[in-house]
C-alpha positions as CSV (number, residue, x, y, z in Angstrom):
1,M,-1.4,-17.8,-1.0
2,K,0.0,-21.3,-1.0
3,K,2.0,-21.0,-4.2
4,R,5.1,-19.1,-3.1
5,L,6.6,-19.3,-6.6
6,H,4.3,-16.5,-7.9
7,L,5.3,-14.2,-5.1
8,L,9.0,-14.9,-5.8
9,I,8.5,-14.3,-9.6
10,I,7.1,-10.8,-8.9
11,I,9.9,-10.0,-6.4
12,G,12.4,-11.1,-9.0
13,L,10.8,-8.9,-11.7
14,L,10.8,-5.9,-9.3
15,L,14.5,-6.5,-8.6
16,V,15.3,-6.5,-12.3
17,G,13.3,-3.3,-12.8
18,F,15.2,-1.7,-9.9
19,I,18.5,-2.6,-11.4
20,I,17.5,-1.3,-14.8
21,G,16.3,1.9,-13.2
22,S,19.6,2.4,-11.4
23,F,21.2,2.9,-14.9
24,F,18.3,4.5,-16.8
25,D,16.1,6.4,-14.3
26,L,16.6,9.8,-15.9
27,Q,16.1,8.6,-19.5
28,I,12.9,6.7,-18.7
29,D,11.3,9.7,-16.9
30,K,12.4,12.0,-19.8
31,A,10.5,9.8,-22.2
32,L,7.3,9.5,-20.2
33,F,7.0,12.9,-18.4
34,N,3.5,14.4,-18.8
35,E,2.9,16.2,-15.5
36,K,-0.7,17.3,-16.3
37,N,-1.9,14.0,-17.6
38,G,-5.5,13.6,-16.3
39,F,-5.3,9.9,-15.7
40,G,-2.0,10.2,-13.9
41,L,-3.4,12.8,-11.6
42,F,-6.6,10.8,-11.0
43,M,-4.5,7.8,-9.9
44,A,-2.4,10.0,-7.7
45,S,-5.5,11.3,-6.0
46,F,-7.8,8.3,-5.9
47,G,-5.6,5.3,-6.8
48,V,-4.8,4.5,-3.2
49,Y,-8.4,4.0,-2.3
50,P,-8.3,0.2,-2.9
51,C,-5.3,-0.2,-0.6
52,Y,-7.1,1.6,2.3
53,I,-10.4,-0.1,1.6
54,C,-8.6,-3.4,2.3
55,L,-7.0,-2.0,5.4
56,S,-10.4,-0.7,6.8
57,F,-12.0,-4.1,6.0
58,I,-9.2,-5.8,7.9
59,G,-9.6,-3.4,10.9
60,G,-13.3,-4.2,11.0
61,G,-12.6,-7.9,10.8
62,L,-10.1,-7.7,13.6
63,L,-12.6,-5.9,15.9
64,S,-15.3,-8.5,15.1
65,T,-13.1,-11.6,15.7
66,T,-11.6,-10.1,18.8
67,L,-15.1,-9.7,20.3
68,R,-15.9,-13.3,19.5
69,R,-12.7,-14.7,21.1
70,K,-13.7,-14.7,24.7
71,E,-10.5,-16.6,25.7
72,L,-8.1,-13.8,24.8
73,K,-6.4,-12.0,27.6
74,L,-7.6,-8.5,28.4
75,W,-4.3,-6.8,27.4
76,L,-4.3,-8.5,24.0
77,K,-8.0,-7.6,23.4
78,I,-7.1,-3.9,24.2
79,V,-4.2,-4.1,21.7
80,C,-6.5,-5.5,19.0
81,Y,-9.1,-2.8,19.6
82,V,-6.5,-0.1,19.3
83,L,-5.1,-1.7,16.1
84,S,-8.6,-1.9,14.7
85,A,-9.2,1.8,15.4
86,V,-5.8,2.8,14.0
87,A,-6.5,0.9,10.8
88,L,-9.6,3.0,10.2
89,G,-8.1,6.2,11.3
90,L,-4.9,5.8,9.2
91,S,-7.0,4.9,6.2
92,V,-9.0,8.2,6.4
93,F,-5.9,10.3,7.2
94,L,-3.5,8.9,4.6
95,C,-6.0,8.7,1.8
96,G,-7.8,11.9,2.5
97,R,-4.8,14.0,2.1
98,E,-3.9,12.8,-1.4
99,W,-6.6,14.5,-3.6
100,P,-5.9,18.1,-2.4
101,S,-2.1,17.7,-2.1
102,T,0.7,18.5,-4.6
103,N,0.8,14.8,-5.4
104,G,-2.8,15.0,-6.5
105,H,-4.8,17.9,-8.0
106,D,-3.0,20.4,-5.7
107,V,-6.2,22.2,-4.6
108,P,-6.0,22.6,-0.8
109,K,-9.6,23.8,-0.6
110,L,-10.7,20.3,-1.5
111,A,-9.3,18.9,1.8
112,P,-12.6,18.9,3.8
113,L,-14.5,17.2,1.0
114,S,-11.7,14.7,0.5
115,Y,-11.6,13.7,4.2
116,A,-15.4,13.5,4.4
117,I,-15.5,11.1,1.4
118,C,-12.8,8.9,2.9
119,A,-14.5,8.9,6.3
120,I,-17.8,7.7,4.7
121,V,-16.2,5.1,2.3
122,F,-13.8,3.6,4.8
123,S,-16.3,3.5,7.7
124,G,-18.5,1.5,5.4
125,C,-15.7,-0.9,4.5
126,F,-14.9,-1.2,8.2
127,C,-18.5,-2.2,9.0
128,G,-18.3,-4.6,6.0
129,G,-15.3,-6.4,7.5
130,Y,-17.0,-6.5,10.9
131,F,-20.1,-8.2,9.6
132,V,-18.3,-10.5,7.2
133,C,-16.1,-11.8,10.1
134,R,-19.0,-12.5,12.3
135,K,-19.2,-15.8,10.5
136,G,-16.5,-18.4,9.9
137,D,-13.7,-19.6,12.2
138,A,-13.0,-16.7,14.7
139,K,-9.5,-17.9,15.6
140,Q,-8.4,-18.3,12.0
141,L,-9.9,-15.0,10.8
142,W,-8.5,-13.2,13.8
143,A,-5.0,-14.4,13.2
144,I,-5.2,-13.6,9.4
145,C,-6.5,-10.0,10.2
146,L,-3.7,-9.5,12.8
147,V,-0.9,-10.7,10.5
148,L,-2.2,-8.7,7.5
149,G,-2.6,-5.6,9.6
150,I,0.9,-5.8,11.0
151,A,2.3,-6.4,7.5
152,Y,0.5,-3.3,6.3
153,A,2.1,-1.2,9.0
154,I,5.6,-2.5,8.4
155,S,5.5,-2.2,4.6
156,L,3.6,1.1,4.1
157,L,4.6,3.1,7.1
158,P,8.1,2.7,8.7
159,A,9.8,1.1,5.7
160,G,8.7,3.6,3.1
161,Y,8.5,6.8,5.1
162,A,11.6,6.2,7.1
163,I,13.7,5.8,4.0
164,K,12.2,9.0,2.5
165,L,13.3,11.0,5.5
166,I,16.8,9.7,5.2
167,I,17.4,10.0,1.4
168,H,15.4,13.1,0.5
169,R,15.7,12.4,-3.2
170,P,14.3,15.2,-5.3
171,R,11.3,14.3,-7.5
172,Y,11.8,14.4,-11.3
173,R,9.2,17.1,-11.7
174,M,11.2,19.3,-9.4
175,A,14.4,18.7,-11.3
176,V,12.6,19.8,-14.5
177,Y,11.5,23.1,-13.1
178,Y,14.6,23.8,-11.0
179,G,17.9,23.9,-13.0
180,G,17.0,21.2,-15.5
181,E,16.9,17.4,-15.3
182,D,20.6,16.7,-15.6
183,A,21.7,19.5,-13.2
184,F,19.3,18.4,-10.4
185,Y,19.2,14.7,-10.8
186,Y,20.2,12.5,-7.9
187,N,20.5,8.7,-7.9
188,W,18.6,6.7,-5.3
189,W,21.7,6.1,-3.2
190,Q,22.7,9.7,-3.1
191,M,21.4,11.5,0.0
192,F,20.4,15.2,-0.3
193,P,20.8,16.8,3.1
194,E,20.7,20.3,1.6
195,Y,17.0,19.9,0.8
196,K,16.0,22.4,3.6
197,D,17.7,25.2,1.7
198,F,15.2,24.9,-1.2
199,I,11.9,24.6,0.8
200,G,9.8,27.7,0.2
201,K,11.5,28.8,-3.0
202,T,9.3,29.7,-5.9
203,I,10.7,27.8,-9.0
204,A,8.0,28.7,-11.5
205,P,4.8,30.8,-11.6
206,G,2.5,29.3,-9.0
207,I,5.0,26.5,-8.0
208,T,6.7,26.7,-4.6
209,L,8.9,24.0,-3.3
210,T,7.6,22.0,-0.3
211,K,9.1,19.1,1.6
212,E,7.0,16.8,-0.5
213,E,9.3,17.5,-3.5
214,F,12.1,15.7,-1.6
215,K,10.3,12.4,-1.0
216,S,10.9,10.6,-4.2
217,F,12.6,7.4,-2.9
218,P,10.8,5.0,-2.4
219,S,7.3,5.4,-3.9
220,G,4.5,5.2,-1.3
221,H,1.8,5.2,-4.0
222,S,3.5,2.2,-5.8
223,G,3.5,0.3,-2.5
224,A,-0.1,1.1,-1.9
225,G,-1.0,-0.1,-5.4
226,I,0.9,-3.4,-5.2
227,V,-0.4,-4.2,-1.8
228,I,-3.7,-5.2,-3.5
229,A,-1.9,-8.1,-5.0
230,A,-0.6,-9.2,-1.6
231,V,-3.9,-8.9,0.2
232,L,-6.5,-10.2,-2.3
233,P,-5.3,-13.8,-2.3
234,F,-6.5,-14.0,1.3
235,I,-10.0,-13.1,0.2
236,S,-11.2,-16.7,0.0
237,K,-10.8,-16.9,3.8
238,F,-13.4,-14.1,4.2
239,F,-15.6,-15.2,1.2
240,P,-15.4,-19.0,0.9
241,K,-17.3,-18.9,-2.5
242,L,-14.1,-17.3,-4.0
243,K,-11.9,-20.3,-3.1
244,G,-9.7,-21.3,-6.0
245,K,-9.5,-17.8,-7.5
246,E,-6.5,-16.7,-5.5
247,L,-4.1,-16.5,-8.5
248,F,-6.7,-14.5,-10.4
249,F,-6.9,-11.9,-7.7
250,F,-3.1,-11.9,-7.2
251,Y,-2.3,-11.1,-10.8
252,G,-5.2,-8.7,-11.0
253,G,-3.6,-6.8,-8.1
254,I,-0.2,-7.0,-9.9
255,A,-1.8,-5.4,-13.0
256,Y,-3.3,-2.6,-10.8
257,G,0.0,-2.1,-9.0
258,A,1.9,-1.9,-12.3
259,L,-0.5,0.7,-13.6
260,M,0.0,2.8,-10.4
261,M,3.8,2.5,-10.9
262,F,3.5,3.7,-14.5
263,T,1.4,6.7,-13.7
264,R,3.9,7.8,-11.0
265,L,6.6,7.9,-13.6
266,M,4.3,9.7,-16.1
267,V,3.6,12.6,-13.8
268,G,7.2,13.0,-12.8
269,A,6.6,12.1,-9.1
270,H,9.0,9.2,-9.1
271,Y,11.7,7.3,-11.0
272,L,11.7,3.6,-11.9
273,T,13.9,2.8,-8.9
274,D,11.5,4.6,-6.6
275,T,8.4,2.7,-7.8
276,C,10.2,-0.7,-7.9
277,M,11.6,-0.3,-4.3
278,G,8.2,0.9,-3.0
279,A,6.5,-2.2,-4.5
280,L,9.4,-4.5,-3.5
281,I,9.2,-3.6,0.2
282,V,5.5,-4.5,0.2
283,M,6.0,-7.8,-1.6
284,V,8.9,-8.9,0.6
285,V,7.0,-8.1,3.8
286,F,3.9,-9.9,2.6
287,Y,6.0,-12.8,1.5
288,F,7.0,-13.4,5.1
289,A,3.4,-12.7,6.2
290,N,2.3,-15.4,3.8
291,E,4.9,-17.8,5.2
292,I,3.6,-17.2,8.7
293,C,0.1,-17.9,7.7
294,I,1.2,-21.1,5.9
295,R,3.3,-22.4,8.8
296,K,0.6,-21.7,11.3
297,G,-1.9,-23.5,9.2
298,L,-4.1,-20.4,8.8
299,L,-4.5,-21.0,5.0
300,E,-5.7,-24.6,5.5
301,D,-9.5,-25.1,5.3
302,K,-11.1,-26.3,8.6
303,K,-12.5,-29.8,8.0
304,E,-15.5,-31.0,9.8
305,P,-14.8,-34.0,11.9
306,E,-16.0,-37.2,10.3
307,P,-19.0,-38.8,12.2
308,I,-18.1,-41.8,14.3
309,P,-19.8,-44.9,12.9
310,Q,-22.2,-46.4,15.3
311,A,-22.5,-50.1,15.9
312,A,-25.5,-51.7,14.3
């Protein structure tokens, strides 16, 4: 997206939300908590689908454009093939585990069905990306797919998951059931190394603590929701008929991401600082990805050379 200002505005708003949450995290969750809210559970289970639909599409596009670029060195082609397969595999793995998990409907028996649905849906999206990218400028689409794929990996995997494994912040819903909100509330900057002592404990009828209850900061679901806003403005490069609608898709994605962030607060899975940081990591990474595309001229339309006038 060429208008950087819109990206910076959202980054600024997320920073403001993060600061507010640093002072009022507990009060906000107390006001919103409704763990069994049906819509909140639905978003937890299936709300990440759009994120991984886009990733699968990008993986298919990377495969298609790599095959078309005969001039690429063999080692680079192999890397691209691997990245393409990883994009599809991660989509199925990361999304398939949400529905049956404690973050979703908490029904482990649904796992085979969940993974089967994801495999079918994302394979279709992968094929869609492959065939869409058989047309258009192969070099430009290849570079865009590669940049977007790497941005996905940086923003959703190491950044979010690495921080979770360092902080181990207890989720709000866990604090509610174990000792009360005030007794078991930790700020985002407070590490909780004693978390292992609580894993396996039964804190309420049918509720046993798992390591998932200590992965509150930052919110992966919020990052997966807001990534839609970062990716969709590139859609006009894959579908030229949508040129000029980049801002519409951007703010549509922002609305979806905000909805995801709100539902994570509602079901007690995260605090405001968790959701803002998860979204902020994604927006900052994609801001730099956007800058790379602009500086490399990847967002410029390829103009047909003007015909040379012939002498009469």
